[in-house]
Residue, then its C-alpha position, 0 to 999 in steps of 0.5 A: x899559836x891559835x890565839x895569834x891567828x884568832x887576833x890576826x884574822x879578827x874582823x878589823x878594818x884592815x882585814x875587812x878592806x883586804x878581803x873586800x878588795x880581793x873579792x872585788x878584783x876577782x869579780x871584775x876580772x872574772x865576771x865584768x871583764x873576763x880577759x886573761x890579761x885582766x885576770x893576770x893583773x887582778x891576781x898580781x894586785x891581790x898578791x900585792x894587797x896580801x903582801x902588804x897585809x901580811x907585812x903590816x900584821x907581822x909589824x903589828x905583832x912584833x912591835x904593837x903599832x896599834 
């Protein structure tokens, strides 16, 4: 299990893109435009990015799409 997590959280281009997009959205929502609607929308987009990353990771683990 530890090997799976080490491979899953390695700094690949998809992992870095997901993390950078989440951090950028949080900076926009909480620093640049601190409005509750913007914050809610940012969390919805972050959740969507996370789910896409999670499904991609699962498909890659099961089918080996790399």
